[in-house]
Each structure stands twice: as C-alpha cells, then as structure tokens.
N, C-alpha and C positions, 0 to 999 in steps of 0.2 A: 504494500500500500504506500503511495507517495506521501512524503512528509508535507504537512501544512506549512503555511508561511511562518517565518520566525516570529517569536512573541517578544514584545517589549513590555516590561512591567515597571510602572512608576508608582509613586507613593500616593499622589493626589488625583482624584477624578478630573479636576480642572486641567491638569497637564495632558490628560488623554486627548482632549479636544485639540489642544495646541499641537501635540505630536502628530496626530492623524493628518493634520493639514500639511505638515512638512514631509512626513514619511510616505504619504499616499497609500497605495494598496500593496506596497511591498511587505508590510509588516502588520501583524495584529498588535493591538495595544490594550493593556488592562491595568487596573490599579489595585493596590493592596488596601487603600484607604487607611493609611497610617500603619502602625505595628500590627502584626497578625499573631505574634507570640509574645508572651511576657512571663514574669515570675507570678506565681499564684497570688491572688489578691488577699487571701485570708490567712496566709502563713508566710514565714520568712522565705522558704523556698530555696535555701542554700544548704547543701550537705557539707558542713564544715570539715567533718572527719575525712571526707573523700576529696580533699584538696579544693574546698570551696566550690564544689560543682553546683551550677545553677539548675533548678528543676523548672524548665520552661513548660508553659501550658498554652494551649490555644486561647486567645482572649475571647471571653464570652461575647457572643454576637457576631463573631467573625467566621463562623462555620460556612455561611452562605458565600462569603467572599472567597474563602479557600476552595469551596466547591466550584465556584465560577472560574477561579484561576486554573484549577486542574482541568476543567473542561476546555478552557482557551488554549492550554498547553498540551492537550491530549496527544497530538501527532507531531508537535514541534520538536525538531532536533536541536535547535538553537534558541536559547532563552537569554535575552538581554535584560539584565537587572539594572534599572535606572532610578532607584529612589534617590533622595537628596544627597548631594556630595559631601556628607559629613558623617560623624560617627553614628548618629542615630539612623541615618540612611543606610550605612554599611550593615548595621545589625538587621534592618529590615531585609536587605538583600540576602544575607546569610540565612535568615529564617525562611525566606521564600524559596531559596535554593534547596533547603532541607526538605520542605514539604513537596517540592516538585522533582526531586532527584529520581532519575530513571536511567537504566542502562543505555549507554550510547548518547544520552542527552548532554549537550555542552552548555555551560553557563558562562556568560560574559558580563563583566561589570562596566557599565557606561556612566560617565559623569557629565551631566549637563550643567555647566556653570552659568549658562544663559539659554533661554528658549527662543533662539532665532534659527532661521533656516541653515545658515552657515555653521553655527555652533553645533546644532543637532546632527547635521550630516557629518561633520568632522569627528564628533564623538562616536557616532555609529561606525565610522570607518576605522577607528583605532581603539577598540574596546580593550579593557584591562582584565587582569585576573582579580578575583575577590581579594580584598585586602585584609589579611589575618590580623596584622598589627592594629589596624583601626578598629576592627570588630572586637578584639580582646580589650582594647582601651575602653570602649563603650561598655562591654560586659563587666569589666573590673569596676568602673564607676557605679554601675547598677548594683553589683554585689556589695561594694563598700556602703552605699546608701542603705541597702537592706540590712546589713549587719548592724548599723547604727540605729536606723529607724525602728526596726522590729525588736530590738532589745532594750533600747533606752525609752521608747514611748510607753511600753507597759509599766516600766518603773515609775514614770510620771503619773500614770493612771493610779497606781497604788499609793504614791506619796502625795499627790496633789489632787487631781480629779480626773474622771474618765474623759476620753475624747481628745486629750492633749497629744501632741506629737513633737518629736525631736527629729531634726534633719542634720546630716553631716555638714552641709553648707548653709542651709537656712539659719541654723542656730548660731553660726559665726556671724552672719549678717545681723541677727538680733543682738549679739554681743557688741558689735560695733555701734549700733544705735544706743544701747543701754550705756555703754562707756562714754559716749558723747553727751548723753543726758546728765550723767553724773559729773562730767567735767563742767557742764553748765551750772549744776547745783553748787559745785565747789568754787566757782569763779567769784572773786571779789572785785567789783569795779573800782578803778582808780580814777580820781578826778584829774582833769587837766583842762587848760584853757587855750584858745587860739585868739589871735588878733588879726582882723582883716581890714585892710585899707581900701576905701572906695575912692577911686581916683579918676581924674580926667586929664587928657593931654590937649595939645593945641587943636587936634582934630578928633571927631568922634570915632568909635563909641566910648562911653565910660567903661571902666574895667575895675577888677579887684586884684589885690596882691596880698599874699600871706606873709606874716612875720616869721622868719626862719632862723635868723642869727643875731647875736649881739657880740660885738668885738671879735668877729670871726669864729665864734663858737656857737654850736647848735643851741637854740634857746629852748628851755623847758619852763612852762608856766603852770605851776601846780595848783593855784587857787585864785580866787577873786581878788584878794589883796595884792597879789603879785601882778595880775593883769591890770588892775587900776593904777598901780605904781608905774608900769610901763607906759600906759596911756598918758599919764601926767608927764612922764619924761619926754614923750614925743610931742607934747603940746607946743605949737609954734615952730617946730623943727622942719625945715624945708625937705620936700621929697624930691630927690634928684635921680634921674636915670643914670645908673653907674655902669651897667654893662648890658649890651644887647648881643645875643648869639642867635644867628639865623642859620639853619641848616636844612637840607633836604634828605629825608631818610626813605629807604626802600621798604615797602611792605609786601612780602611774598604771600601768595595764597596758600591756604591749607590744603592738605591732600584730600582726595575723595574720601567718602565716609567709610569707616569700619563700622561694625555692628554697634559697639558701645558708643562711638561718637555720634552715630545716627540717632540712637536712643536719647542721648544727652541733649542734642540740638532740637529734636522733635519735642521733647519735654519743655524746653525753654522757649522755643519760637512758636510752636504750634499748640502747646498745652496738651499734647497727647501723653498718655501713660506709656511706659516701656512696652507693656503687653499689647496695647492698641497699635503702637508703631510697628511691632513685628508682625501683627496680623495683617495690616495693610501692605507692608513690604512683601509678605508672602503672596498676596493677591497680585501685586505688580510683577513679581517674578514669574508666577505660574501662567499668566496670560490674560490679557484683556481683549475683548472683542472690539477691534477697530473697524467696525462695519460687519455685516452679516457673514458668518463663516470665516472671519479673519482674526482668530486669536493670536495675539503677539505678546511674548514676554518682554516687558518694558525695561526691567532692570536685571542686573546680574544677581547671582545668589547672595542672599542677604545675611548669611551667618559667616562672618569672616573677621579676622583681626589683622588682615594684610592691607597695605596701601598700594600694592602693586597694581599696575594697569597694563593692558596689552599695547604694543606698538601701534596696532591697527586702530584701536579706539582713540588713542592720543592723536594720531594723524588725522582721523576723521574730525575730531574736535577742532584741531588747528585749521582745517579746511573750512569748517562752518564759521569759526571766529573771523577768518579772513573775509569770507563772503558777507558777513553781517556787519562787522565793525572796521574792517580794513587792516592794513599792515601795521598801523600804530598799536593795535591791541593784540596782534598775533606774535607768537614766539617764532624764532627761526627754526627751532627744533623742539620736539616734545620735552616736557618737564616730567621727570620721574622722581619718586619719593622713596627714601630708604625706610625699610621696616625696622621697628625696634627689635632688640635681641629677643630670641626665643619665640618669635612670632611664626605661626604656621603659615606657609606661603602657598598652600594648595589652591586657594581661591584668589581671585582679584579683589580689589576694593569694590564697594557697592557703587555702580555707575549705570547710566542709561545704556541699553543695548545698542542704541543709535541716537546720536545727538540730533539727527534730523526728525526724530519723534519729539519735537519741541513741546513744552507744556501747553502752549496755546493750541497746537495742532491736535493733541490727543484729549484736550479738556472735554469736548462733547461726549466722550466715551467713558469718562471717569466720574465717580462720585466726588463730592466736595472734598472729603478727607483724602481719597486717593490722589486727587489733583494736587492738594497742598503738599503731601509728602513727596510725590513724584517731582513737583516743581523744585523742591528743596534739594533732592538728590541730583537732578539734572543741573541745576545752577551751580552746586558745589563742584561737580565734575568739570563742567565747562570752565568755571573760574580757575580751576587748578591748571589749566593750559593757557591762561591769558598772561599778559605782561603784568609785572608787579605795579602796584600803585606807588606814586611819589607823593610824600607828605611833607609840606613845609612846616617846620617847627620853629617857633620863636620863644626863646628863653630870656627873660629880662630880670636883672637885679636892680633894685631901687634902694638907694641909701638914704637913711634918715638919721643923721648923726652917727652914733655907733651901731645903729640897727640896720639890718638888711631885710628887705621884703622881696619875695619872688613872685613873678607872674609868668604864665605860659599860655601859649595859644597855638593852634595849628590850623592849617587849611590844606585842602587837597589840590596839589599842583596838577596831577594826572591820575584819574580814577582807576585806570587799568582794570584788573579783575573785579574791583568793587562795583563796576558798572553792572555786573551780573549778579554778584552774591556777596552779602555781608553776614558774618556770624552774629549771634545775639550780642556778643561783646563789641563787635565792630559797630553795631547800630547804636549802642550806648555811647561809644567814643564819638560817633558822628554827630550825636545830639550836642555834645560839648562844643563841637566846632562852630555851633551857631552863635557862640559868644566870642568873637575874635578880638585880638588886641588891636589898638589903633597903631598908626605908624609912629614908632618911637626911635629916638636917637640918643646916644650917650651925651650927658650933660644937660638934657632937657629937664626943666623944672615943672613938676606936675602939681595940679590943683588937688588938694585933699578935701574931699567932701565929708568924710566920716571915718572914724576909727571904731570898729565894731568888735568888742571883746565878747567871746562866747564860751559858755561852759560846756564841757564834754565829759564823757566817762568812757573808759575802755570797755569794749564789748566782749561778751563770752563767745566761745566758738559757736558757730551757727549749727542749728539742727540740720539734719540731712534732708534734702529734697530728693525726689526720684533721680534727678540728673546727677546730683553730687554723690548720692549713694552708689549709683552705677560707676561713677568715676573712682570712688574709693575702692569698690570691689575690684575693678580692673587694675588699679595701681598696686593693690596688695596681692594680686594673683588669685583672688577668690572666685571660683566658678569659671565659666567660659562665656563668651559673648552670647551663645545660644541659651544660656541658663539664667541670665540676669532678670529677664521679665518674669520668669517662673518664681525666682527667689523673692522678688518684691511682692508678687501676688500672694504667695504662700504665707508670709509673715503677717500680712494684713488679714487674710481669710481666717487664720487661726486665732485672731484676736490678741496677738502678742504686741501689736503696735496700733496706734491710732494715726490716721493721716489727716492732720488738721491744718487748714489753710496752706496746703501744699508741702507740709513738712511732717516727717516721722517723729512720733513721740512714743516711748514704750508705755504700754498699759501696765497696770499693777500686776496683772497676770504675767505679762512679758518680763517684768523685773524679777518676779519670783522664779519663773522657769529658768531665766538666764542665770540667776545667782546659784540655783541648785546645780545646773549643768556645769558652770565654771568651777564651783567648789569641788565637784565630784569627778569631773573629766577635764582637768586643767590642760592636758595635752591635746586631746581629740578635738576640742572646740577652741583651739588656739589659732589665731590668724596665720602665723608663720607655718605651723604644722599643716594647715589646710592648703596653703599655697604650695608647700613642698609636695603634697599629695597630687596637686594638679600637674606639677612638673613630672612626677612619677608616671602619671597617665600618659603624658606626652612621650616619655621614654618607652613606654609599652608600645605606643603607636609606631614609633620609629624603630622598633625591635632592638632597642639598646638594653632593655631589661625584661625579665619574665614576669608575667602577671602574678604567678604564685609567690614570687619573692616580695612583691609589693603587698599582696594580701596578707601574707604571714607577718611581714614587718609591721603592718597596721594592727592586725588582730591580737597578737600576743600582748602588747601593752594595753590595748583597749579592753581585753578580757579581764586583766587584773583590776583596772579601774571599775569595770562593771561589777565584778564580784565585791569590791570594796563598797561601791555605792548601794548594793542590795541591802546592806546592814547600816551603812554610815550616812546615807542621805536622810536629811531631816524630813519628817512626815508633816505635811501642812494640814493633815487631818488630825494629827496628834499634838506634838510639841509645838510645831510651827517655828517661824523665825522670831528670835528675841528682838525686842525693839529698844530696850533701855528705858522704857516708860513704865511708871508705876500705876497699878490699878487704883482708881479713886475710891474703891470700896474696901479693898483689903490690903493695898500697898504691895502686893506681889507683882512680878513683872508681867507686862502685857506682851502678847505674841501676835504675829500676823498668821492667820489661818485662812484656809480656802474652803468655803461651803458651796452649797448648790447655787447661791446667788452671787458667788464670787468672793474675793478677798475681804476679810474683816479683822477687827481687833478683838481678842478674847483674853481673859485673865488666865494666867498659867495655873491658877489655883482651882480651876474647874475640876470637879463638879461642886466643891465647897463654895466657890464664888462663881456666880453666873453672869458677871459683867461682860457685855460685848457691845461693840459699836462699829459703824462704818468709819472710814477714815479718808482723809485727803492728805496731800503733801503740799507744803508751802514752797516758795520759790527756791529755797535752799535744799529741798528734798526731805525736809523734816516731817515726820508723821504727825498729823493733827486729828485727834478723834472728833467725829461729827456728833455733837450732842443731840439728843432727841428733841425734836421741835414740838411746839404745842399743836393741837389739832388744827388742820387746815380746812378751809371751806372747800366744797366741791359743787359741781353742777348737777349732781345726781340726787334723786329723791328715793327714799326707802320704798322698796317694792311691797313691804308688808303694812306699814302704817302711814306712809306719805310724808313723814318728816324729812328734812334735809339730811343727807349723809355727810359725814366729815371724814377727812383723811387722817389716819393714825399711823404711827410707826410701830411696827412689831419686830419680833426677833428675826423674822425672815423678810423684812422689808415693809413697805407701806401697804395699807389695805383700807377699804371703806367700812365705816361703822355707822350705825344709826345714831343720830343726835338725841333720840328719845330714850337712850339707855338710862336706867336699867329696865324701864317699862318695855322697851323693844330691844332685843339683843341681836337683831339681824346684822350680819356682816357680809361683805362682798369683796371678792378679790379685785384688786385694781387692774388685774389683767382682764377681768370682765368676761361675760359670755361672748364667745366668738373671737376673743382676742387671740392673736397669733394665727387666725384662720387665713389661709391663703386665698387671695382673690382670683388667682389664675392669671394675673397680669404681671408681666416682667417689669422690673424697675426701668424707667425711661432714661436714667442716667447712663451715658455711653460707657461701655466697658465694665459696668457694675456687676451684672449677672445675678442680682438679687431678685426677690419677688415682693410685690406689694401685699402686705398683710394688715389685718384689722388690729388696731391698738387703742389704748385709752390714754388721754392726757393726764397730767398730774392732778387735774381738777375733775377727772372722770369722764371727759368728753371723748366720744369716738372719733378717731381719725385713721388714716391709712398711710403707713410708712414702709420704708424698705426693710426687708428682713435682715440686711447686713448692717443695720445701725449698731454702733456708732461709726462704722467705716463709711457708710453712706447715709446722709441725713435727708434724703428726698422724702417729702410728705405732702399729703393733700387731705382736706376735710371731706372732699367728695368721694363717694365710693367708686373705685375703678371697675369697669366692666370689660371683660375680654372680647371686645367687638371692635374691629378696625373702623376708623372714620372713612366714610364713603366719599368724602370730599378731598381731604388732604392725604389720606393713607396712614394717618397716625395709628399706632398699634392698639390703642384702647380709647374708649369713651368713659365719661363719668356720669353717675346717676345723680340727679338733683330733684328737689321736690319743693313746690310752693303751693300756697292755698289757691292762687289764681290758675296755675297751669297744671297742678298735680305733679305726677312723676314724669320726668322727661330726661333725655340723654343729650349730652353736648361734648364738644371736643375742647381739650385744654390747650391745643397748639396755638401759639400766638399768631394772630392774623386770620385764623380759621373760625368762621362763624356757624359751623355746622350744628344743627339742633334737630332732634326728632323725638316724637312721643312714643315711638315703638321701634323695636329692633328687628331688622330683617333676619329671617331664618338663614 
C-alpha cells in the first residue's frame, strides 16, 4: 500500500491554517493543541528511587487529539514534528514521537522561528534530529518543580492551611517582594533641602538653576535653618554666568526586543500585564488573516533572550528606511547587537517578519491590542537600523559669590531613530526638553526673580511593578523569559501578594508563607541557588552535564531540609509566630495564627485565655491589633421581627444581628443568602479571569464583584446576566428594576444605549 503524504505536527491549531497555505497539498498538517502528556495531576509522579524517573500520563481530555493524530499519521512514513522552538516545544515533540512510533517511520524535528513562506520552506528543507539535551533540560525543570511543589505544599497544608502551594521559582519571587517590603519598613527618611534659583537672561525663556556647590565643595543642606542661612547669604549677590559647555552627544538605538524587554516596555507604555503581552505576541507569531485565506505570521518567535537578527531582515529594514526617510536616516550597513554572556542564541530577537507589513498596512486586520503591540515591536526593530540621534546638551555654571548653581538643557539636533521609536524613558526625557535654556554667554549677569528653598526627604526603595519585577528576575537569573508571566500570575492567584495601584505588596499570608519557607529551606529558596539551578539546566541542554547529576545534587540537601522542616516548622494552627506583644488580658505573648478567615492574633495562653483579634501593620511593619468596634448600622431589616439589623464583630469575623435583642435573637451571616453565588458572567477586566459573584457590602447591601478580590476590585450594584449585548457585542447585560419600567436589561458599555425588557432565547 502506498504511503500517504508526510505529516507535519504543530502545537497550535492556529498554525495549521498558516502552514497549509504555504505547504499546499504536499503535506498533511495536524496539531497537538499544547502538551499531550504530563506528570499525573494528583500525585508527584516521580520515582525517586529509580533515578528520578518521571511517570508520564496522557493529559485528561487529550485522548481525542491523540486518536486524531494517529489517524492522520496512519500511513505516513515521515513525520515532521514542529511544535514551538523551545524546551516546552521539544518535550511536546518527544511525547508525540513516542505515541506515534512505528517500525520504519522516520521522525524529523522542524523549527519554525517565523511563519513566513521562506522560513517555513527553509525549515522543511533542513529538518533536524530530536534534541535530547533540550528535552532533558525541560524534563529536569519539570521534575525539580514537582519535587519541591509536591513535598513542600503538603507541609504548608499541615502547618498553615489547606490549599496553599510552594513553587521552586515562584517562592523566590515572593521572597524578593517580601524582602523589598521589609526594606521599606526598615527605611528611615533623612531630611535634606534644595535651593532653586528662578532666573532670566537678556532673552527668553526664564529658567531655573540648582545650588550644587559652595567654595568648590558639594553642598549639603540638612535642615530649614541651614537653607534660610544660605538664602540670606545670597541676598543681593549678583548671579553671573561662569561657564557654558555646549556639546553634541550621540544616542544609539536599543536592540530589538527580547522577551523580558518586550514585557517591561509593554507594561510601561501600553499598560499590558506580562501575561497579556505574551498572549498577544503568540497570536502575532502564529498568524493573522491579512485578507481571506491569507494567514501570515507577523513576528518572529516571541520567547527569546537573544538580540541577534538575520542579515536579510536588517537589509530589508535599511531598504525600507531609505525609501521612507532617505539617506540621512539610513545606515551604510546593518547594525548588529552583541548578546550578553550566557544568552541562548537559538532564536533571533523579536522582530516583524517583514518591515513592509507596516503597522498602518496591517491595522485593519488586527484588534486594538494586537495593533498596539505589533506597532511597538515593528518600531523598535526599524529604529534599531536607523542612524543615531544627535542631542545638543548645554551645561551652565552660574556663580553667586562663593556659591555655584547648575542649569542644563538639551535639544534634538537630529532625531535619527527617535523619528520612529522612543522608549518610555526617552519620552520622559523628551518632555524635559520642552523647557530649554535661553542663549547664555560667560560673564552674562542674570536677573534673579526668586530663590526657592524646598524641603525633601530621602525615599525608601520602591515597591516592584510588573516591569521592575521582571527586570529583577532577569538580572538575578531567576526563571527564563518564557516563565516570567506565569510566575507573576501565580503569586497573585495564590493570594500571596496584592497588586495595588500597579505595585506588588505581600499579603499577610504571603509574609507568613515566605518566612516559614526561608526559615526552613534557606538554600532551596535562595536567589543565588535558584539562579545556579537555571545555569545547570542550560548545561543539561548543551550536554555539558547529566540530568541525574543535577537532580541528585539538588535533592540530597533538599531532602535533609524537608525532613528537618517536618518537625521544626512552626505550626500556624498551633504555636504560631511570636510577635513580642503582650496579651491585654493575661500578659502572655501574642502569636500570629492562621484560621479559616485568614491570619489573626491569638494569646499563647489559649485555651486558658481566649483573647484574639484581627491585626494591621503600620508603616514600619509593626503589628497593631484591631480592637473590636461598636455595633455598626446596616441597610438590612430583620426577617423575623422587622427591626433594623446591626453589624457585630464575632470570633470569626462580622455578622448581622437583630437590634431587638434579647427579644429577637435572629442573626444572619454577612455573607448572606446567595453570597458567593456565581452569576455565570466572566469579570470584564482584561486578563483577570475571575467570575462575577453575589456579595454583600459592609452595610449588608447586595452587590456583584469579582471572585478574585482583592486582586481585582471590579464591582457593580446591578446584577450581571450572561447574555451578550445585541448592539455592541459586550459579553453581558445587567438587570435593573424601577417602579415605572419594572424589570429590564441594559448594557454597561460606555456609549452603548442598548435596553430591553426581555431577553432573546
């Protein structure tokens, strides 16, 4: 029987459409739809005694996919395995080969770094062997994560509360956030003062200069008295231009994006999360329909830490720049960027697959978010091949007796690459250039309008934003570009951190889990140790070391710490963390414990003393017991006697009680009937992933909020209904009710006035 056409297997169904366009009828194309095998979900799945052998299982729900793959490959002698060109993709390729192995069948590994006609044809013409080193690196990471997660997490369940988890890398990210928060708590601000002179020259505009020296020494102004004394000294003293330095400096463009730099810039410029950035980049890589039946991969592979670009892509960019901007903006030859040490160079940087797919040209085929991210990637790449910008800098020293003031200004002499792209920092710098210096010459006497002394305080280290945390992880070698988005999402989803006003703050639970892990596993959850482990995985990939050596070297000390923690880790259900505070009832020490409603303070003398309280932390991180408040009013009436209900504080939190007590003893949970009930509507906040559930306000009023609160604070008083708006396409409507109109449904989307009194089936 004749063999059927060769089979190409990719990871994503989206790629199938793109590949079929370029491969035509020469090949069959199928997709695994992600991983098809993994470790079992409800057990560790690692046979430690047999050399850490993993016990792979077919992922539940993938049986139909596997059946389809076997049917597609039934008579094929050649199977081309083309999942993503990274470690995860390599694992998918190996597992696929394992389920499709057959006598006489040949397997080829194909790496698509971009989904264009040329790249696809070239990759198919030069297939490789399956990469054992890359597969073993992925498998080792997976085993390491299981060894930690499936042995430390149950420990946290027993010692703290059920449902908690520890991760080999996520716990280090949590540690970084907690240590920064404690540095903020420990910081003591120091007062200092500045003095600014508001000046005018013979020609406008007016400008300012800062006092920097006295008698050629750097000046320090510690307090108001010192500032006032200096202002008095300067009274009537002429302000004379002492020195003018004018120079022109070159500003070179940055390299095209790596994964981490793309995430950082998208967070800062586009306000995307790291997770959202990667999701949209994946869509741009896999293929966008530029017209009917024309799927095109718009960018190269988006998981990379390399700044390398191909000669062809650089030359194409130079050609486009010359056509658009002329010789003045075009380089005589391509500009290439050196990679940092230890960077994997398998992939290029993230760039457009063709600069002739300009953002304006492809805009009609992209969503708004896709358009914004693609524009940024395209602009950064094109700018990297443009001439440097020339910046005029003016530095002026102004003498006032023994005092020296400095003023500076800059202007763009030649914009070069900045015509196309400026980073978030470039844009900030560009704003400053809107306040230029006037034309100044040495010896010029200036008019002093005002001396402005101002009080300042030194600032604590800043909390981490998503962008700065990604940068911190990258600089410390924690995780890899492909894992940053997952790390940030996991620590938020577990409730270990709160993300408030764009910055990470540890929750009380986060502090507790971090402290227990650091105390009991000082090596495993150490930044340097985790970075060295990443280097070990790289050495496995390059066949410089064996996986068994890395696993044994990790597990032996880890097992000792694990055994010690089994008995030595403090129980937050029992003793708890000592606080150094005395119980107001019996004077014994108060401890932090964790109950079903979260962390709280309790007397170590329990059960003899039953004192317990919620607690807060002040700005220095000190624990402050929250004293019980007097009864609060509510908007709820008693269902038994009709009296108003009041909000009381009980041992397990607040609840509603009838104000008619003791005649009426009716109480009601503040959670209320239906509270927590899922409306079937997804939270509309982009990238959130939560559901809208029924809740009750502190005064007992019903509202609907995101199930991921406090990580997401979306809420509405109106009941969401899982029915799309037939006018604007919004995912849900809300139910309203008035005496005049009765019950009706309306859309919350700004600018949409859709309203109906009945829902269509």
